[in-house]
Structure formats: structure tokens, C-alpha cells
C-alpha positions in Angstrom: 6.2 -12.7 -14.1 8.7 -14.5 -11.9 8.6 -13.0 -8.4 10.4 -14.6 -5.5 8.0 -15.1 -2.7 9.1 -14.3 0.9 8.3 -16.9 3.5 4.7 -16.4 4.8 5.9 -15.9 8.3 7.8 -12.8 7.1 4.7 -11.2 5.6 2.8 -12.0 8.7 5.4 -10.3 10.9 5.4 -7.2 8.7 1.6 -7.0 9.0 2.0 -6.5 12.8 3.6 -3.1 12.3 2.2 0.2 11.2 3.6 2.0 8.1 5.5 4.7 10.1 7.4 2.1 12.1 8.4 0.2 9.0 9.3 3.4 7.2 11.6 4.2 10.2 13.0 0.7 10.0 13.8 1.0 6.3 15.7 4.2 6.9 18.2 2.3 9.1 19.3 0.3 6.1 20.1 3.4 4.0 18.8 1.8 0.8 16.9 4.8 -0.5 16.4 8.5 0.3 14.0 9.2 3.2 11.7 11.3 1.0 11.0 8.4 -1.4 9.2 5.1 -1.2 5.7 6.1 -0.1 2.6 7.5 -1.7 1.5 11.1 -1.2 -1.6 12.4 0.6 -3.7 12.1 -2.5 -4.3 8.4 -1.6 -6.1 7.6 1.6 -7.1 4.4 3.3 -10.9 4.0 2.9 -11.2 1.3 5.6 -8.7 2.0 8.4 -10.4 -0.5 10.7 -9.2 -3.4 8.5 -5.6 -2.9 9.8 -2.4 -3.2 7.8 -2.3 -4.7 4.3 0.7 -6.5 2.8 0.9 -7.9 -0.7 2.7 -8.2 -4.0 1.7 -5.6 -6.6 0.0 -6.3 -10.0 0.0 -3.0 -12.0 -2.4 -1.6 -14.5 -3.6 1.8 -15.9 -7.1 2.9 -16.6 -9.2 5.7 -18.1 -12.9 6.4 -17.5 -13.6 9.5 -19.7 -14.7 9.1 -23.3 -16.3 6.0 -24.9 -14.1 3.0 -25.5 -13.7 1.7 -29.0 -14.1 -1.9 -27.9 -15.5 -3.7 -24.8 -12.8 -3.9 -22.1 -10.9 -7.2 -21.8 -9.8 -7.8 -18.2 -8.3 -11.2 -18.9 -4.7 -9.9 -19.1 -5.0 -8.4 -15.6 -6.5 -11.6 -14.2 -3.7 -13.6 -15.7 -1.1 -11.2 -14.3 -2.6 -11.3 -10.8 -2.6 -15.1 -10.9 1.1 -15.2 -11.8 2.1 -13.5 -8.6 2.6 -15.0 -5.1 -0.2 -14.4 -2.6 -1.2 -12.1 -1.1 -1.8 -9.9 -4.1 -2.6 -6.2 -4.4 -3.7 -4.5 -7.6 -2.1 -1.1 -8.1 -3.9 1.0 -10.7 -2.9 4.4 -12.1 -5.8 6.6 -13.4 -4.6 8.3 -16.6 -7.6 10.7 -16.8 -6.9 14.4 -16.3 -8.1 15.1 -13.7 -8.3 11.5 -12.4 -11.0 9.7 -10.4 -13.9 10.6 -12.8 -15.1 7.0 -12.9 -14.5 4.1 -10.6 -13.0 0.8 -11.7 -13.3 -0.6 -8.2 -16.6 -1.5 -6.5 -18.4 -4.5 -5.0 -18.2 -6.7 -8.1 -14.5 -6.1 -8.8 -13.6 -6.4 -5.1 -15.3 -9.8 -4.9 -13.7 -10.9 -8.2 -10.2 -10.0 -7.2 -10.6 -11.3 -3.8 -11.4 -14.7 -5.4 -8.1 -14.3 -7.3 -6.1 -14.0 -4.1 -6.0 -10.2 -3.7 -6.3 -8.5 -0.4 -6.9 -5.0 -1.7 -6.4 -2.3 -4.3 -4.4 0.9 -4.5 -5.4 3.6 -7.0 -5.0 7.3 -7.5 -8.5 7.1 -9.0 -11.9 6.5 -7.3 -13.8 3.7 -5.7 -17.4 3.0 -4.8 -19.8 0.5 -3.0 -17.9 1.3 0.2 -20.3 -0.4 2.6 -20.3 -3.7 0.7 -16.5 -3.7 0.2 -15.8 -2.9 3.8 -18.0 -5.8 4.9 -16.1 -8.0 2.5 -12.8 -7.0 4.3 -11.2 -5.9 1.0 -8.9 -2.9 1.3 -9.3 0.2 -0.8 -6.6 2.9 -0.9 -7.8 5.6 -3.2 -8.3 9.3 -3.9 -11.9 9.0 -2.7 -15.3 7.7 -3.5 -17.2 8.2 -6.7 -20.8 7.6 -8.0 -20.2 6.1 -11.5 -17.9 3.8 -13.3 -18.3 6.0 -16.4 -16.5 4.4 -19.4 -13.8 2.9 -17.3 -11.4 0.5 -19.2 -7.9 -0.9 -18.9 -5.2 0.9 -20.8 -2.2 -1.2 -19.9 -1.3 -4.2 -17.7 2.0 -5.1 -16.1 3.8 -1.9 -16.9 5.3 0.3 -14.1 2.9 2.9 -12.7 3.0 6.0 -10.6 0.3 6.6 -8.0 0.5 9.7 -5.8 4.2 10.1 -6.6 5.1 6.4 -5.8 6.5 4.3 -8.6 5.4 0.7 -8.4 6.3 -2.2 -10.6 4.6 -5.6 -10.8 6.0 -7.8 -8.1 6.9 -5.0 -5.7 6.0 -5.6 -2.1 3.6 -3.1 -0.5 2.6 -2.4 3.1 -0.3 0.0 3.7 -2.6 1.1 6.5 -4.4 4.2 7.8 -1.3 6.3 7.4 -0.7 5.5 3.7 1.1 3.2 1.2 4.7 2.1 1.7 7.0 0.3 -0.8 9.0 -2.3 1.1 12.4 -3.1 -0.5 12.3 -6.8 -1.2 16.0 -7.4 -0.3 15.6 -6.2 3.3 12.1 -7.3 3.9 13.0 -10.3 6.1 15.3 -8.1 8.2 12.7 -5.3 8.8 10.8 -6.9 11.8 13.9 -7.1 13.9 14.9 -3.5 12.9 11.4 -2.4 13.7 11.5 -4.0 17.1 14.7 -2.2 18.0 13.2 1.1 17.0 10.0 0.5 19.0 12.1 -0.4 22.1 14.2 2.7 21.8 11.2 5.0 21.3 9.3 3.4 24.2 12.3 3.7 26.5 12.5 7.4 25.6 8.8 7.9 26.2 8.9 6.1 29.5 11.7 8.5 30.6 9.6 11.5 29.5 6.7 10.3 31.6 8.8 9.3 34.6 9.8 11.2 37.8 13.4 11.0 36.4 12.6 13.3 33.6 15.0 16.2 33.5 14.7 19.0 30.8 18.4 19.5 31.0 19.0 16.0 29.7 16.6 16.2 26.7 19.3 16.5 24.0 21.4 13.7 25.6 18.4 11.3 25.9 17.1 12.2 22.4 20.5 11.3 20.9 20.4 8.0 22.7 17.3 7.0 20.7 19.3 7.0 17.4 
């Protein structure tokens, strides 16, 4: 997988913003509909205290119900992850119906993929070993916690996946935090910090006016238009 890496300083700057601010910034470029590009509420941040996560996606699908015919071979996923620029994020679609019956992700997998340059995982399935993984500083974005790994095994590696309504391909750039998971269009990623700064300044100017002695309810419509 040949993915063009953004300069590290761009990723570091993106990590300074929360997902709502970056979502607002993306809207100013009009590169996709405003109701697309982010995961739904089925996926939640398990460790909000870790702050924003930014990384390039390595995709896979799993199942956990029913016995596997052969022992799972995870080498294709390891190789895919290593082919991507750092930082890396594994995005895993759970094909079970309903999903999240068995967890692929726990303390062992978090340590393994951290050693492979990953900063976290996004899945519409389940995760476990929350205390240990939180202490490791590895992000989990998931449907929720589970007790068992059941018969979890990889079904595919490197194909496009859909998690909570968000379509993700290998190499896509993700930004995620306590609000959810956002797909960052690669072609505008380097321009987003400046756009985000402009949005923050306009919003803060409006809030300062709302809190100031100069606030006038008769000017609300006028001042609100000035934000945009």
C-alpha cells in the first residue's frame, strides 16, 4: 500500500484540535456533504482522557461467532500495518449480526499493535481489558466493552470497511476524540489548521460579544451572520 505521508508537523497540528472544530473546518472547503465523513453514535471513545488521536487507517473485518475452520493468521494485518506511514490506526468492521459478541481487542493486541506503530483502534465491535489498555495509552473507539474474545478471527484485510456508517479505506487519515471519529480528506489536511484557527477566532469573538456589556438582542441576527 503506497500512501503519501503528510509532514509530521501537520499531523501534530491536527492533534491540537477537537473533532467538532475540524469538522467545521472541513465544511469550509465544500469537498463533501456535511452529513458524511464521520462515524455514528454506535462507536464511542473508551478513553476520552487520552485526547485526540490521529493516524492512517489499516482496515480489516472480523467475526467472533461460530468456530473457525483454521487457526487465525494475523500476519497479513501485521504486514499491512507496517506498510503504512506512522502513526497508524487499525479500523475493524465486525461482521457478526449483531456485532460485538467477541472482542478482538484487549491488552495483548493493544501491546502488539502499539509495537507496530499504532496509536489506537476503531471498531464497531467490542473491546476488553480496559484498565490495562488505558494505562498503556492506546486508544479504543468501539461499540462497548465485552467479556470474551469468543471465536474471533480475521475475515479480510485491506479491503474498504464501514463502521457506524463511516466508509474507510486503508491509508485514509482519521482524527478521533471524545466526540467521535472523523475522516480527514487527505488533499486538504495541510490546510485545515489555518481554517480551524479562523473558525475558532470567529466563534470566540461572537462568544465574547455575547458575554460583554455590548450585547444587544436586537443585533443577534447581524452578529451571527458575521460569524460565517
